[in-house]
N, C-alpha and C positions, 0 to 999 in steps of 0.2 A: 130413630135417627138422632134425636136430641140426646138420648142416653149415651150414644157413642161419642157425640161431641163433648159432653160433660166429662166422660172418662178420659178423653184425649187432653182436655184442659187440666185435669187433675194430675195426669202423668207428666205433663210439661212443667207444671208448678213444682212437682217433686224433684224433677231433674235439676231445677235451679238450685235447690238446697244441696244436692250432692256436688254440684259444681263449685259452690261456695266453700263447702267442706274440703274439697280437694285443694283449692287455692290456699286456704288456711293451713292445711297440712303441709303444703309446699313451703310456706313461709316459716313454719315451725322447724322443718327439716333444714332449711337454708340457715336459720338462726343458729341452730346447734352445731352445724358442721362448718359454717363459714364465719359468721360474725362473732360468736362467743370465743372461739379459740384466738381470733385476731385481737380481740379486746384483752384477753388474758396475756398474750404476748406483749402487747403495748404496755400494760401495767408492769410487767417484769422489766422491760427496758427502761421505763421511767424510774423504777425503784433502783436499778443499777446506776443510772446517771446521777441520781440524788446521792448515792453512796460513794461516789468517786472522790478521792482526796489526792493531794500532792503525792507523787510517787507511784500512782497507779499506772499500769501499762494499758494502752488503749489502741484502737484502730479507728480511723475516721471513715466516713462514708466514701471518701475518695481512695481509701486503701492505704493511707499513710499510717505507719506504726510509730508510736512514740510513747513518752512518759510525761505525765502531767507534772508541771512545775508550779503552777499557781491556778487557783480556782476563783472565778468571779461570778457575778450573778447570772450572766447570759453566755459566758464563754470560758474556755480553758486556755491557759498558756501551755503549749505542748513542746517539749524538746524532742526533736526528731533525730538529732545527732549532736555531738558535743559542740556547744556554742551556737547552735542554730535552733531558734524557737519560732513557733508560729502560733497565731491566735485562732482557735477553732470554736465554732458555735457548739453549744451543748447538745443540740438536736442532731448533730452529725457524728456522734461518738458512740462506739460499740465496744464491748469487751474484746480484748485481744484473743486470738485463737487459743493461746496457752491458758488464759483465765477461763475461757469457755470450757475447755477440756477438764480443767481442775474442778470447776463447778459441777460438771456432769459426773465426774468420778465421786465427788463428795455427796452428790444426790443419790448415787447408787449405793454408797456405803451406809447411809442412814437408814 
């Protein structure tokens, strides 16, 4: 009877390690399929924003298309039509659809 009890305890202890390994494997899979690609995309967007200069075409997070007229530390002055400018936070600027398409084509040609 005690031998059976000891075997049951050993099997239960071994099951704990397989559970822990399964959780670790899930975290690794989650990292490579969810977290890492998002970090990579954020780095690309940050690099794009740092490279913007006066004259660049952009799209704001609100969907406003414009051309950068002036660059400051935390914001851009964007001309949305002749004579109308707005101040836009740097964190809400994305490349225009035209620039994104050109960048994709240039990436394919390399």
